[in-house]
C-alpha positions as a Markdown table, in Angstrom:
| # | Residue | x | y | z |
|---|---|---|---|---|
| 1 | Met | 19.8 | 7.6 | 19.6 |
| 2 | Lys | 16.4 | 6.0 | 19.7 |
| 3 | Asn | 17.0 | 4.3 | 23.1 |
| 4 | Gln | 18.2 | 7.7 | 24.4 |
| 5 | Ala | 15.0 | 9.3 | 23.3 |
| 6 | Ser | 12.9 | 6.6 | 24.8 |
| 7 | Ser | 14.6 | 6.9 | 28.2 |
| 8 | Leu | 14.0 | 10.7 | 28.2 |
| 9 | Val | 10.3 | 10.2 | 27.4 |
| 10 | Ala | 10.1 | 7.7 | 30.3 |
| 11 | Leu | 11.7 | 10.2 | 32.7 |
| 12 | Gly | 9.3 | 12.9 | 31.7 |
| 13 | Leu | 6.4 | 10.6 | 32.5 |
| 14 | Leu | 7.9 | 9.5 | 35.7 |
| 15 | Leu | 8.2 | 13.0 | 36.9 |
| 16 | Gly | 4.6 | 13.8 | 36.0 |
| 17 | Val | 3.0 | 11.2 | 38.3 |
| 18 | Ser | 4.0 | 7.7 | 39.4 |
| 19 | Leu | 1.7 | 5.7 | 37.2 |
| 20 | Ser | 3.4 | 2.3 | 37.0 |
| 21 | Cys | 6.9 | 0.8 | 36.7 |
| 22 | Ser | 5.8 | -0.4 | 33.3 |
| 23 | Phe | 6.3 | 3.1 | 31.9 |
| 24 | Leu | 10.0 | 2.6 | 32.2 |
| 25 | Lys | 10.2 | -0.9 | 30.7 |
| 26 | Asp | 11.4 | -1.2 | 27.1 |
| 27 | Lys | 8.7 | -2.7 | 25.0 |
| 28 | Thr | 9.2 | -4.8 | 21.9 |
| 29 | Ser | 6.4 | -5.7 | 19.4 |
| 30 | Lys | 6.1 | -8.7 | 17.2 |
| 31 | Ala | 6.6 | -7.8 | 13.6 |
| 32 | Val | 3.7 | -8.8 | 11.4 |
| 33 | Thr | 5.0 | -10.0 | 8.0 |
| 34 | Gly | 4.1 | -7.5 | 5.3 |
| 35 | Ala | 3.1 | -4.8 | 7.8 |
| 36 | Ser | 4.8 | -2.3 | 10.0 |
| 37 | Pro | 5.0 | -3.3 | 13.7 |
| 38 | Ile | 3.4 | -0.9 | 16.2 |
| 39 | Asp | 6.0 | 1.6 | 17.5 |
| 40 | Leu | 5.9 | 1.3 | 21.3 |
| 41 | Thr | 8.6 | 3.9 | 21.9 |
| 42 | Ala | 7.8 | 7.0 | 19.7 |
| 43 | Ala | 6.9 | 10.1 | 21.7 |
| 44 | Thr | 3.4 | 11.4 | 21.3 |
| 45 | Lys | 2.5 | 14.8 | 20.1 |
| 46 | Gly | 0.6 | 17.4 | 22.1 |
| 47 | Ile | -1.7 | 20.3 | 21.4 |
| 48 | Asp | -0.9 | 23.5 | 19.5 |
| 49 | Val | -0.6 | 26.7 | 21.5 |
| 50 | Lys | -0.2 | 30.4 | 20.8 |
| 51 | Val | 3.2 | 31.7 | 21.8 |
| 52 | Asp | 4.1 | 35.4 | 22.1 |
| 53 | Val | 7.8 | 36.2 | 22.5 |
| 54 | Asp | 9.6 | 39.3 | 23.7 |
| 55 | Lys | 12.1 | 40.1 | 20.9 |
| 56 | Ala | 13.8 | 42.7 | 23.1 |
| 57 | Gln | 14.9 | 40.0 | 25.5 |
| 58 | Thr | 17.3 | 37.7 | 23.6 |
| 59 | Ser | 20.7 | 36.1 | 23.7 |
| 60 | Ser | 22.7 | 34.6 | 20.8 |
| 61 | Gly | 26.0 | 33.0 | 20.0 |
| 62 | Lys | 27.7 | 30.4 | 17.8 |
| 63 | Ile | 28.1 | 26.8 | 19.0 |
| 64 | Gly | 29.9 | 24.2 | 17.0 |
| 65 | Lys | 31.4 | 20.7 | 17.3 |
| 66 | Ala | 33.3 | 21.5 | 20.5 |
| 67 | Gly | 30.0 | 22.4 | 22.2 |
| 68 | Gly | 29.3 | 25.5 | 24.3 |
| 69 | Ser | 26.9 | 27.5 | 26.5 |
| 70 | Leu | 24.5 | 30.3 | 26.1 |
| 71 | Leu | 23.1 | 32.5 | 28.9 |
| 72 | Leu | 20.0 | 34.7 | 29.1 |
| 73 | Thr | 18.6 | 36.7 | 32.1 |
| 74 | Ala | 15.0 | 37.9 | 31.6 |
| 75 | Ala | 13.8 | 41.3 | 32.7 |
| 76 | Asp | 12.1 | 39.7 | 35.8 |
| 77 | Gly | 15.4 | 38.1 | 36.9 |
| 78 | Ser | 14.7 | 34.6 | 35.6 |
| 79 | Lys | 17.8 | 32.9 | 34.3 |
| 80 | Phe | 18.2 | 30.4 | 31.4 |
| 81 | Thr | 21.4 | 28.5 | 30.6 |
| 82 | Leu | 21.7 | 26.3 | 27.5 |
| 83 | Asp | 24.6 | 23.7 | 27.6 |
| 84 | Val | 25.4 | 21.9 | 24.4 |
| 85 | Pro | 28.0 | 19.0 | 24.8 |
| 86 | Ala | 30.7 | 18.3 | 22.4 |
| 87 | Asp | 29.8 | 16.5 | 19.2 |
| 88 | Ala | 26.1 | 17.4 | 19.5 |
| 89 | Ile | 26.4 | 19.8 | 16.5 |
| 90 | Gln | 28.7 | 19.1 | 13.6 |
| 91 | Ala | 29.1 | 22.6 | 12.3 |
| 92 | Asp | 29.1 | 26.1 | 13.7 |
| 93 | Thr | 25.5 | 27.2 | 14.3 |
| 94 | Glu | 24.0 | 30.5 | 15.4 |
| 95 | Ile | 21.9 | 29.7 | 18.5 |
| 96 | Lys | 19.4 | 32.2 | 19.8 |
| 97 | Met | 17.3 | 32.3 | 23.0 |
| 98 | Thr | 14.2 | 34.6 | 23.3 |
| 99 | Val | 12.1 | 35.1 | 26.3 |
| 100 | Val | 8.5 | 34.0 | 26.0 |
| 101 | Lys | 6.0 | 36.6 | 27.3 |
| 102 | Arg | 2.8 | 34.6 | 27.0 |
| 103 | Ile | 1.5 | 31.2 | 26.0 |
| 104 | Glu | -2.2 | 30.8 | 25.4 |
| 105 | Gly | -4.0 | 27.4 | 25.1 |
| 106 | Thr | -2.2 | 25.4 | 27.8 |
| 107 | Pro | -3.6 | 23.7 | 30.9 |
| 108 | Leu | -1.3 | 25.8 | 33.1 |
| 109 | Glu | -2.7 | 28.0 | 35.8 |
| 110 | Asn | -1.7 | 31.2 | 34.0 |
| 111 | Ala | -0.5 | 32.2 | 30.6 |
| 112 | Thr | 2.8 | 33.7 | 31.7 |
| 113 | Pro | 5.2 | 30.8 | 32.4 |
| 114 | Thr | 8.9 | 31.1 | 32.7 |
| 115 | Ala | 10.0 | 30.0 | 29.2 |
| 116 | Val | 12.3 | 30.7 | 26.2 |
| 117 | Gln | 12.0 | 30.0 | 22.5 |
| 118 | Leu | 15.2 | 28.4 | 21.0 |
| 119 | Glu | 16.3 | 28.9 | 17.5 |
| 120 | Pro | 16.9 | 27.7 | 14.8 |
| 121 | Ser | 13.6 | 25.8 | 15.0 |
| 122 | Gly | 14.0 | 22.2 | 14.1 |
| 123 | Leu | 17.7 | 21.9 | 15.0 |
| 124 | Thr | 18.5 | 18.4 | 16.3 |
| 125 | Phe | 21.4 | 17.2 | 18.4 |
| 126 | Lys | 23.5 | 14.1 | 18.2 |
| 127 | Gln | 24.0 | 14.4 | 22.0 |
| 128 | Val | 21.5 | 15.5 | 24.6 |
| 129 | Ala | 21.6 | 19.2 | 25.4 |
| 130 | Thr | 20.5 | 20.8 | 28.7 |
| 131 | Leu | 18.4 | 23.9 | 29.4 |
| 132 | Thr | 18.6 | 25.0 | 33.0 |
| 133 | Ile | 15.8 | 27.3 | 34.2 |
| 134 | Leu | 15.9 | 29.3 | 37.4 |
| 135 | Pro | 12.6 | 31.2 | 37.7 |
| 136 | Ala | 12.8 | 34.6 | 39.5 |
| 137 | Lys | 9.7 | 33.6 | 41.5 |
| 138 | Glu | 9.9 | 30.2 | 43.2 |
| 139 | Ile | 7.4 | 27.6 | 42.1 |
| 140 | Pro | 6.8 | 24.8 | 44.6 |
| 141 | Ile | 8.2 | 21.6 | 43.2 |
| 142 | Lys | 4.9 | 19.8 | 43.4 |
| 143 | Asp | 3.3 | 22.5 | 41.3 |
| 144 | Gln | 6.0 | 22.7 | 38.6 |
| 145 | Ile | 4.9 | 21.7 | 35.2 |
| 146 | Ile | 7.8 | 21.6 | 32.8 |
| 147 | Phe | 6.9 | 21.7 | 29.1 |
| 148 | Gly | 8.2 | 22.0 | 25.6 |
| 149 | Tyr | 6.8 | 22.8 | 22.2 |
| 150 | Glu | 7.9 | 22.7 | 18.5 |
| 151 | Glu | 8.3 | 25.6 | 16.1 |
| 152 | Asn | 6.2 | 28.6 | 17.2 |
| 153 | Gly | 3.8 | 26.6 | 19.5 |
| 154 | Lys | 3.1 | 23.3 | 17.8 |
| 155 | Asp | 2.9 | 20.0 | 19.8 |
| 156 | Tyr | 2.9 | 21.4 | 23.3 |
| 157 | His | 3.9 | 18.6 | 25.6 |
| 158 | Leu | 5.5 | 17.7 | 28.9 |
| 159 | Ala | 9.3 | 17.9 | 28.7 |
| 160 | Pro | 11.8 | 15.3 | 30.0 |
| 161 | Val | 14.1 | 16.6 | 32.8 |
| 162 | Asp | 17.0 | 15.4 | 35.0 |
| 163 | Pro | 15.1 | 13.7 | 37.8 |
| 164 | Lys | 18.0 | 14.0 | 40.3 |
| 165 | Ser | 18.4 | 17.8 | 40.0 |
| 166 | Lys | 16.6 | 20.2 | 42.3 |
| 167 | Glu | 17.2 | 22.8 | 39.6 |
| 168 | Ile | 15.0 | 22.6 | 36.5 |
| 169 | Lys | 17.2 | 20.9 | 33.9 |
| 170 | Val | 15.3 | 20.2 | 30.7 |
| 171 | Lys | 16.8 | 17.6 | 28.4 |
| 172 | Leu | 16.7 | 18.6 | 24.8 |
| 173 | Leu | 17.1 | 16.5 | 21.7 |
| 174 | Gly | 16.3 | 19.5 | 19.5 |
| 175 | Phe | 14.7 | 22.9 | 19.4 |
| 176 | Ser | 12.2 | 24.9 | 19.8 |
| 177 | Gly | 10.7 | 26.1 | 23.1 |
| 178 | Ala | 10.8 | 25.0 | 26.7 |
| 179 | Gly | 9.8 | 26.4 | 30.1 |
| 180 | Val | 8.1 | 25.9 | 33.4 |
| 181 | Gly | 4.7 | 26.9 | 34.7 |
| 182 | Ser | 2.5 | 26.1 | 37.7 |
| 183 | Gly | -0.5 | 23.8 | 38.0 |
| 184 | Arg | -2.4 | 21.8 | 40.6 |
| 185 | Asp | -3.8 | 18.3 | 40.3 |
| 186 | Ser | -6.4 | 19.3 | 37.6 |
| 187 | Ala | -3.6 | 20.8 | 35.4 |
| 188 | Trp | -1.4 | 17.7 | 35.8 |
| 189 | Ala | -4.5 | 15.6 | 34.8 |
| 190 | Ala | -5.1 | 17.8 | 31.8 |
| 191 | His | -1.5 | 17.3 | 30.6 |
| 192 | Leu | -1.8 | 13.5 | 31.1 |
| 193 | Met | -5.0 | 13.4 | 29.1 |
| 194 | Ile | -3.4 | 15.4 | 26.2 |
| 195 | Asp | -0.5 | 12.9 | 26.1 |
| 196 | Ala | -2.9 | 9.9 | 26.3 |
| 197 | Gly | -5.1 | 11.3 | 23.6 |
| 198 | Ala | -2.2 | 11.8 | 21.2 |
| 199 | Ala | -0.9 | 8.3 | 21.9 |
| 200 | Lys | -4.4 | 6.8 | 21.3 |
| 201 | Thr | -4.6 | 8.4 | 17.9 |
| 202 | Arg | -1.1 | 7.2 | 16.9 |
| 203 | Leu | -1.7 | 3.6 | 18.1 |
| 204 | Leu | -5.0 | 3.2 | 16.4 |
| 205 | Gln | -3.4 | 4.4 | 13.2 |
| 206 | Lys | -0.6 | 1.8 | 13.5 |
| 207 | Leu | -3.2 | -0.9 | 14.3 |
| 208 | Ala | -5.1 | 0.0 | 11.2 |
| 209 | Glu | -1.9 | -0.2 | 9.1 |
| 210 | Thr | -1.1 | -3.6 | 10.5 |
| 211 | Thr | -4.5 | -5.2 | 10.1 |
| 212 | Gln | -5.1 | -3.8 | 6.6 |
| 213 | Ala | -1.7 | -5.1 | 5.4 |
| 214 | Glu | -2.5 | -8.5 | 6.9 |
| 215 | Arg | -5.9 | -8.5 | 5.2 |
| 216 | Asn | -4.4 | -7.6 | 1.9 |
| 217 | Lys | -2.0 | -10.5 | 2.2 |
| 218 | Ile | -4.7 | -13.0 | 3.0 |
| 219 | Leu | -7.0 | -11.9 | 0.3 |
| 220 | His | -4.2 | -12.3 | -2.2 |
| 221 | Gly | -3.9 | -15.9 | -1.3 |
| 222 | Arg | -0.5 | -15.7 | 0.5 |
| 223 | Glu | 0.1 | -18.0 | 3.4 |
| 224 | Thr | 0.3 | -16.5 | 6.9 |
| 225 | Asp | 0.9 | -18.0 | 10.3 |
| 226 | Thr | 0.1 | -14.7 | 12.0 |
| 227 | Ser | -2.4 | -15.1 | 14.9 |
| 228 | Ser | -4.8 | -12.5 | 16.4 |
| 229 | Val | -2.5 | -12.4 | 19.4 |
| 230 | Asp | 0.5 | -11.5 | 17.2 |
| 231 | Ile | -1.5 | -8.6 | 15.7 |
| 232 | Phe | -3.4 | -7.3 | 18.7 |
| 233 | Gly | -1.0 | -8.2 | 21.4 |
| 234 | Pro | 1.5 | -5.4 | 20.9 |
| 235 | Phe | -1.3 | -2.9 | 20.4 |
| 236 | Ile | -3.0 | -3.9 | 23.7 |
| 237 | Glu | 0.3 | -3.7 | 25.6 |
| 238 | Ala | 1.1 | -0.3 | 24.2 |
| 239 | Phe | -2.4 | 1.0 | 24.7 |
| 240 | Tyr | -2.3 | -0.1 | 28.3 |
| 241 | Asp | 0.9 | 1.7 | 29.0 |
| 242 | Gln | 0.7 | 4.8 | 26.8 |
| 243 | Val | -3.1 | 5.5 | 27.1 |
| 244 | Leu | -4.9 | 3.7 | 29.8 |
| 245 | Leu | -2.5 | 4.1 | 32.7 |
| 246 | Lys | -2.2 | 7.9 | 32.0 |
| 247 | Glu | -6.0 | 8.2 | 31.9 |
| 248 | Ile | -6.4 | 6.3 | 35.1 |
| 249 | Ala | -3.8 | 8.5 | 36.8 |
| 250 | Ala | -5.6 | 11.6 | 35.4 |
| 251 | Ala | -8.8 | 10.4 | 36.8 |
| 252 | Glu | -7.2 | 10.0 | 40.3 |
| 253 | Leu | -6.0 | 13.6 | 40.0 |
| 254 | Asp | -9.3 | 15.0 | 38.6 |
| 255 | Cys | -12.4 | 12.8 | 38.7 |
| 256 | Lys | -13.9 | 14.4 | 35.6 |
| 257 | Asn | -11.5 | 12.2 | 33.5 |
| 258 | Ala | -12.9 | 8.9 | 35.0 |
| 259 | Gln | -15.5 | 8.3 | 32.3 |
| 260 | Gln | -13.0 | 8.5 | 29.5 |
| 261 | Ala | -10.7 | 6.2 | 31.3 |
| 262 | Leu | -13.5 | 3.8 | 32.0 |
| 263 | Asp | -14.6 | 3.8 | 28.3 |
| 264 | Asp | -11.0 | 3.0 | 27.2 |
| 265 | Leu | -10.7 | 0.3 | 29.8 |
| 266 | Ile | -13.8 | -1.4 | 28.5 |
| 267 | Phe | -12.6 | -1.0 | 24.9 |
| 268 | Ile | -9.2 | -2.6 | 25.6 |
| 269 | Glu | -10.7 | -5.5 | 27.7 |
| 270 | Arg | -13.2 | -6.4 | 25.0 |
| 271 | Leu | -10.5 | -6.3 | 22.4 |
| 272 | Arg | -8.3 | -8.5 | 24.6 |
| 273 | His | -11.0 | -11.1 | 24.7 |
| 274 | Leu | -12.0 | -10.8 | 21.0 |
| 275 | Ser | -8.4 | -11.3 | 20.0 |
| 276 | Gly | -8.2 | -14.5 | 21.9 |
| 277 | Gly | -5.7 | -13.0 | 24.3 |
| 278 | Ala | -7.6 | -13.5 | 27.5 |
| 279 | Asp | -5.5 | -16.6 | 28.5 |
| 280 | Thr | -2.3 | -15.9 | 26.5 |
| 281 | Glu | 0.8 | -14.0 | 27.2 |
| 282 | Ile | -1.1 | -10.7 | 26.9 |
| 283 | Arg | -1.2 | -9.7 | 30.6 |
| 284 | Ser | -4.4 | -9.2 | 32.5 |
| 285 | Ile | -5.1 | -5.5 | 33.0 |
| 286 | Gly | -7.0 | -6.0 | 36.3 |
| 287 | Tyr | -10.3 | -5.1 | 34.7 |
| 288 | Glu | -12.6 | -5.6 | 37.6 |
| 289 | Glu | -10.5 | -3.7 | 40.1 |
| 290 | Lys | -9.8 | -0.8 | 37.8 |
| 291 | Ser | -13.4 | -0.6 | 36.6 |
| 292 | Ala | -14.7 | -0.5 | 40.1 |
| 293 | Arg | -12.3 | 2.3 | 41.0 |
| 294 | Leu | -13.1 | 4.4 | 38.0 |
| 295 | Gln | -16.8 | 4.0 | 38.6 |
| 296 | Glu | -16.2 | 5.2 | 42.2 |
| 297 | Leu | -14.3 | 8.2 | 41.0 |
| 298 | Gly | -17.0 | 9.0 | 38.4 |
| 299 | Lys | -19.7 | 9.0 | 41.0 |
| 300 | Lys | -17.6 | 11.2 | 43.2 |
| 301 | Cys | -17.2 | 13.7 | 40.4 |
| 302 | Lys | -20.9 | 13.9 | 39.4 |
| 303 | Lys | -22.2 | 17.0 | 41.1 |
| 304 | Ser | -26.0 | 17.4 | 41.0 |
| 305 | Tyr | -27.9 | 20.7 | 41.7 |
| 306 | His | -31.3 | 22.1 | 42.3 |
| 307 | Ala | -32.1 | 25.2 | 40.4 |
| 308 | Glu | -34.9 | 27.2 | 41.9 |
| 309 | Gly | -35.9 | 30.9 | 42.1 |
| 310 | Ser | -37.9 | 33.8 | 40.7 |
| 311 | Ser | -36.8 | 36.3 | 38.0 |
| 312 | Asn | -38.6 | 38.8 | 35.8 |
| 313 | Gly | -42.0 | 37.9 | 37.2 |
| 314 | Ala | -41.6 | 34.1 | 36.6 |
| 315 | Phe | -40.7 | 31.2 | 38.8 |
| 316 | Phe | -38.1 | 28.6 | 37.7 |
| 317 | Lys | -37.4 | 25.1 | 39.0 |
| 318 | Gly | -35.3 | 22.2 | 37.7 |
| 319 | Asp | -32.8 | 19.5 | 38.6 |
| 320 | Ile | -29.3 | 19.2 | 37.0 |
| 321 | Cys | -27.7 | 15.8 | 37.3 |
| 322 | Asp | -24.6 | 16.7 | 35.4 |
| 323 | Leu | -23.3 | 20.1 | 34.2 |
| 324 | Asn | -21.8 | 18.5 | 31.2 |
| 325 | Lys | -25.1 | 17.0 | 30.0 |
| 326 | Pro | -28.3 | 18.6 | 28.7 |
| 327 | Phe | -30.9 | 19.5 | 31.4 |
| 328 | Thr | -34.3 | 21.2 | 31.7 |
| 329 | Ile | -35.6 | 24.0 | 33.9 |
| 330 | Asp | -39.3 | 24.6 | 34.0 |
| 331 | Val | -40.7 | 28.1 | 34.0 |
| 332 | Asp | -44.1 | 29.1 | 35.5 |
| 333 | Ser | -45.1 | 32.5 | 34.2 |
| 334 | Arg | -48.3 | 34.5 | 33.9 |
| 335 | Thr | -48.9 | 33.0 | 30.5 |
| 336 | Gly | -48.4 | 29.4 | 31.6 |
| 337 | Lys | -45.9 | 26.6 | 32.3 |
| 338 | Trp | -43.3 | 25.4 | 29.9 |
| 339 | Pro | -39.8 | 23.9 | 29.8 |
| 340 | Met | -36.5 | 25.6 | 29.0 |
| 341 | Asn | -33.9 | 23.3 | 27.5 |
| 342 | Phe | -30.2 | 23.8 | 28.3 |
| 343 | Thr | -27.4 | 22.4 | 26.2 |
| 344 | Pro | -23.8 | 22.7 | 27.6 |
| 345 | Thr | -20.8 | 23.4 | 25.4 |
| 346 | Ser | -18.6 | 23.1 | 28.4 |
| 347 | Glu | -19.1 | 22.4 | 32.1 |
| 348 | Phe | -19.9 | 26.0 | 32.9 |
| 349 | Ala | -21.5 | 27.4 | 29.7 |
| 350 | Gly | -23.8 | 26.6 | 26.8 |
| 351 | Ser | -27.1 | 27.7 | 25.2 |
| 352 | Met | -30.7 | 27.5 | 26.1 |
| 353 | Glu | -34.0 | 27.5 | 24.2 |
| 354 | Gly | -37.7 | 27.3 | 24.9 |
| 355 | Thr | -41.0 | 27.5 | 23.1 |
| 356 | Phe | -44.5 | 28.1 | 24.5 |
| 357 | Ser | -47.9 | 28.3 | 22.7 |
| 358 | Ser | -51.2 | 29.5 | 24.1 |
| 359 | Asn | -54.4 | 31.2 | 22.9 |
| 360 | Gly | -53.1 | 31.4 | 19.3 |
| 361 | Cys | -49.8 | 33.0 | 20.3 |
| 362 | Thr | -46.3 | 31.4 | 20.2 |
| 363 | Leu | -43.3 | 32.5 | 22.2 |
| 364 | Thr | -40.0 | 31.1 | 21.1 |
| 365 | Gly | -36.3 | 31.9 | 21.5 |
| 366 | Gly | -33.1 | 31.2 | 23.3 |
| 367 | Gly | -29.7 | 32.5 | 24.2 |
| 368 | Pro | -26.5 | 31.8 | 26.1 |
| 369 | Tyr | -26.0 | 30.7 | 29.7 |
| 370 | Thr | -23.2 | 30.6 | 32.2 |
| 371 | Ile | -22.7 | 28.7 | 35.5 |
| 372 | Ser | -20.6 | 29.8 | 38.5 |
| 373 | Ile | -19.8 | 27.5 | 41.4 |
| 374 | Gly | -18.3 | 28.7 | 44.6 |
| 375 | Glu | -15.9 | 27.0 | 47.0 |
| 376 | Asn | -18.8 | 25.9 | 49.2 |
| 377 | Gly | -20.4 | 24.0 | 46.3 |
| 378 | Ser | -23.3 | 26.4 | 45.7 |
| 379 | Gly | -23.5 | 28.6 | 42.7 |
| 380 | Thr | -25.7 | 30.4 | 40.2 |
| 381 | Ile | -26.9 | 29.9 | 36.6 |
| 382 | Thr | -27.4 | 33.0 | 34.5 |
| 383 | Phe | -29.2 | 32.9 | 31.1 |
| 384 | Thr | -30.4 | 35.4 | 28.6 |
| 385 | Tyr | -33.7 | 34.6 | 26.8 |
| 386 | Asn | -34.0 | 36.4 | 23.5 |
| 387 | Ser | -37.5 | 35.7 | 22.5 |
| 388 | Thr | -40.2 | 36.6 | 19.9 |
| 389 | Ala | -43.9 | 36.4 | 20.6 |
| 390 | Thr | -46.0 | 35.9 | 17.5 |
| 391 | Cys | -49.8 | 36.4 | 17.6 |
| 392 | Pro | -52.5 | 36.9 | 15.0 |
| 393 | Met | -52.3 | 40.7 | 15.6 |
| 394 | Gly | -48.5 | 40.8 | 15.2 |
| 395 | Ser | -45.2 | 40.1 | 16.9 |
| 396 | Thr | -42.9 | 41.5 | 19.6 |
| 397 | Thr | -39.3 | 40.8 | 20.5 |
| 398 | Thr | -37.9 | 40.9 | 24.1 |
| 399 | Ser | -34.6 | 40.0 | 25.8 |
| 400 | Lys | -34.5 | 39.1 | 29.5 |
| 401 | Thr | -31.6 | 37.9 | 31.7 |
| 402 | Ser | -32.3 | 35.8 | 34.7 |
| 403 | Thr | -30.0 | 34.5 | 37.5 |
| 404 | Leu | -31.1 | 31.5 | 39.6 |
| 405 | Pro | -29.3 | 30.0 | 42.7 |
| 406 | Leu | -27.9 | 26.5 | 42.4 |
| 407 | Lys | -27.8 | 24.3 | 45.5 |
| 408 | Pro | -25.9 | 21.0 | 45.7 |
| 409 | Ala | -28.3 | 18.0 | 45.4 |
| 410 | Pro | -26.4 | 14.8 | 46.1 |
| 411 | Glu | -29.6 | 13.0 | 46.9 |
| 412 | Leu | -30.8 | 13.1 | 43.3 |
| 413 | Ala | -31.2 | 9.7 | 41.7 |
| 414 | Cys | -29.2 | 10.4 | 38.5 |
| 415 | Pro | -28.2 | 7.8 | 36.0 |
């Protein structure tokens, strides 16, 4: 059963993007005496999403040891067929399919994918079942993102499918939800980064278990012939396949992921050398080549801008090297010149603040900002400055919203 699950996970990755033939290779780790070996085959968990089902659109029926099928046609004409083979379930079980109206929190292009929720939640099969999905509205194959989740929206993840079928045939080892949505390169990249992040957490946990068990053994005076390569080798191999390759593929699809991939590439290369594995059976990861490529992608993704314009009787000017990093725009008003500091919470939004003192008075305040970038690369930044002016004679509060044009500035010498 474990081999079957591993194969299905590999198929799901293969359909996402051709990362490397190594995704399909069976990996084995060296067991460390007194510690659990790193599991190189366990599927990673995804993110949690909010699922809203349409209880008026359901289909149910009993399926037992002999197997069976369940059909459901949604109001929009989408069709779902669940096929359970013989011996997948040992006792008669009431199976239910319910149409999903909306899913929030996914990297899909919209929140209304073609999907169903399957019950009873948590049901597992001894044989692989198949859910065939025929969307009423055709989705180009290159844009199809086929997903699954557990319970009522836990662990959203890419779902394994039959790679040879033009129809969408999701392979199920258990319930709860599955469906298909649409997404371009950035959506595919986001899904890969979700999977890589979950795998990274799991592998670091297993490495911690292994190293702490080995430390305990040594400090208690027990003999050990375990080398650093024995301990770190399986981790490095697994990290390379399950984390780094996905992050690199995500960076190729969406360059904003290049820095994370580069950081993890540097981490795993340093660990490889520190563990004494540079010239051992731990394979070279092609550090120089991959590093150069990721740096190239990172530079391509960095979009710099000039912000300059007038608003509410003041003139503003500043340079933005990276929308994801803090930046400053200087204001020149009737009262004087002073900086406004902007701190992003995302690429296109954040908060700003600024303080100015003159002639015994102090102006201080801040507020939210948003950024909009058009298809031609130009855009705007809009911010609201909620301020209080405090002087010896008293204080006054004002709120002013300004919108400034943003122009691409690739010539900026940014770090």
